[in-house]
C-alpha positions in Angstrom: 138.4 1.4 32.2 139.9 0.0 35.5 137.2 1.6 37.7 134.3 0.1 35.5 136.1 -3.3 35.9 136.1 -2.9 39.6 132.6 -1.7 39.9 131.3 -4.6 37.6 132.8 -7.1 40.1 131.2 -5.3 42.9 127.8 -5.6 41.2 128.4 -9.3 40.6 129.2 -9.5 44.3 126.1 -7.8 45.5 123.8 -10.0 43.2 125.2 -13.1 44.3 125.1 -12.1 47.8 121.4 -11.4 47.5 120.7 -14.6 45.6 122.5 -16.8 48.3 121.2 -14.9 51.4 121.5 -17.3 54.3 124.1 -19.2 52.7 128.2 -18.9 52.7 129.2 -15.4 51.7 131.1 -15.0 48.3 134.1 -12.8 49.2 136.3 -12.2 46.2 139.6 -10.4 46.4 140.9 -8.0 43.9 144.6 -7.5 43.8 145.8 -4.4 42.3 149.6 -3.8 41.6 151.7 -1.4 39.6 154.4 1.0 39.6 154.7 3.7 42.5 152.6 6.7 41.5 150.7 5.0 38.8 147.3 5.8 40.4 146.7 2.6 42.4 145.5 4.2 45.6 143.6 6.8 43.4 141.5 4.0 41.8 140.7 2.1 45.0 139.6 5.6 46.6 137.4 6.1 43.6 135.9 2.5 43.8 135.2 3.1 47.7 133.4 6.3 47.1 131.1 4.6 44.4 130.6 1.7 46.5 129.6 3.7 49.6 127.1 5.4 47.3 125.5 2.0 46.8 125.3 1.3 50.3 128.4 -0.7 50.8 130.6 -0.3 54.1 134.2 0.4 53.4 137.1 -0.2 55.7 140.6 1.7 54.7 143.8 0.3 56.1 146.8 2.1 54.9 150.2 1.2 56.2 152.9 3.8 56.5 156.7 3.5 55.7 157.7 6.3 58.3 155.3 5.5 61.1 155.7 1.9 62.4 153.2 1.5 65.2 152.9 -1.6 67.4 152.1 -5.0 65.2 148.6 -5.2 64.2 147.8 -1.7 65.5 147.2 -0.3 61.9 144.6 -3.1 61.2 142.8 -2.7 64.8 142.6 1.0 64.2 140.9 0.7 60.9 138.4 -2.0 62.1 137.4 0.1 65.2 137.0 3.3 62.8 134.6 0.9 60.9 132.7 0.0 64.0 132.3 3.7 64.8 130.6 4.2 61.3 128.4 1.2 61.8 127.4 2.7 65.4 126.8 6.1 63.9 125.1 5.3 60.7 122.8 2.4 61.6 119.2 2.9 63.2 118.4 0.6 66.2 116.9 -2.0 64.3 120.2 -2.2 62.1 122.3 -2.2 65.1 120.1 -5.1 66.4 120.8 -7.1 63.2 124.7 -6.7 63.5 124.3 -7.6 67.3 122.2 -10.7 66.3 125.0 -12.0 64.0 127.9 -11.2 66.3 126.0 -13.4 68.9 125.2 -16.3 66.5 128.9 -16.5 65.3 130.9 -15.7 68.4 131.2 -17.3 71.8 130.7 -14.9 74.9 134.5 -15.3 75.6 135.4 -14.3 72.2 133.0 -11.3 72.1 134.9 -10.5 75.5 138.3 -10.7 73.9 137.3 -8.5 70.8 135.6 -5.9 72.8 139.1 -5.5 74.5 140.7 -5.1 70.9 138.1 -2.9 69.5 136.4 -0.6 72.4 133.5 0.7 70.1 132.3 -3.1 69.7 131.1 -2.6 73.3 128.2 -0.5 72.0 127.1 -3.3 69.8 127.1 -6.3 72.2 125.2 -7.0 75.2 127.6 -9.3 76.9 131.3 -8.7 77.8 133.0 -8.5 81.1 133.9 -5.6 83.5 137.3 -5.5 82.5 138.5 -2.0 81.7 138.5 -1.0 77.9 142.3 0.0 78.4 143.1 -3.3 80.2 145.8 -5.4 78.5 144.4 -8.3 76.9 146.4 -11.4 75.7 145.6 -14.1 73.1 148.3 -16.1 74.4 147.1 -19.9 75.3 150.6 -21.0 76.0 150.9 -22.1 72.4 152.1 -19.4 70.0 150.6 -21.2 66.8 147.2 -21.7 68.9 147.2 -18.1 69.9 147.8 -17.0 66.4 144.8 -19.3 65.1 142.5 -18.0 67.8 143.2 -14.4 66.8 142.7 -15.0 63.0 139.8 -16.9 63.7 138.3 -14.0 65.5 139.1 -11.4 62.9 137.3 -13.8 60.1 134.3 -14.2 62.2 134.1 -10.6 62.8 134.2 -9.7 59.1 131.4 -12.2 58.5 129.4 -10.6 61.2 129.8 -7.3 59.8 129.2 -8.0 56.1 125.8 -8.7 54.9 123.9 -8.7 51.5 122.3 -5.5 52.2 125.6 -3.9 53.2 128.4 -5.7 51.6 132.0 -5.0 53.3 134.7 -3.6 50.9 138.2 -4.0 52.6 141.1 -1.8 51.2 144.6 -2.3 52.3 147.2 -0.1 50.9 150.8 -0.1 50.7 151.1 -3.6 52.1 154.9 -3.5 51.5 155.1 -1.4 54.7 152.9 -3.8 56.9 154.4 -5.6 59.8 154.8 -9.4 59.9 151.7 -9.8 62.1 149.4 -8.0 59.9 150.5 -9.8 56.8 149.9 -13.1 58.5 146.4 -11.9 59.5 145.6 -10.6 55.9 146.8 -13.9 54.5 144.4 -15.9 56.8 141.6 -13.7 55.8 142.4 -14.0 52.0 142.7 -17.7 52.5 139.0 -17.7 53.3 138.3 -16.1 50.1 136.6 -18.0 47.4 137.6 -16.2 44.2 140.9 -14.0 43.7 141.0 -11.6 40.5 144.4 -10.1 40.1 144.6 -7.0 38.1 148.3 -5.7 37.0 148.8 -2.3 36.6 146.5 0.9 37.0 
């Protein structure tokens, strides 16, 4: 029953995306909660499998209680994996469409910053600096709040650039209770842009 509900929401999203092509994207969020072991992760994995078969892109980000990497590294790794999937699965025409959206939404300096954060993005953009991929990058502008806002803004623009009516983006964040504070702040920033929120209790 829950799987059918989620897929019905996804069908509505796809329909609205097609009808509103060229306008602001509809980006609903489905929040799933329940007791440990009740099947939440299994449910979302099943949803992801069905959506991928329908042409959706899926980004899976799972936080771990035991493994505590650097702040934001779990999210950045998940996004880079998504970019790998895009590079490997799209033909030249599809890659050009993604490249065009990236160039339309992001300034050259923003693309350069994101290329340092996501090395695979270099294969999709034509403009970035000659800075080595492993060279450390900082979003520090001298103002902590401004730096955080810039980081959040770039993530939001990247999500918009990677999602499209023909290939909607399904983002799956699992075990948020183990996420670091920086990741939670970024997720909250992305959710703030969501136009509709559906909360489902239980599994």
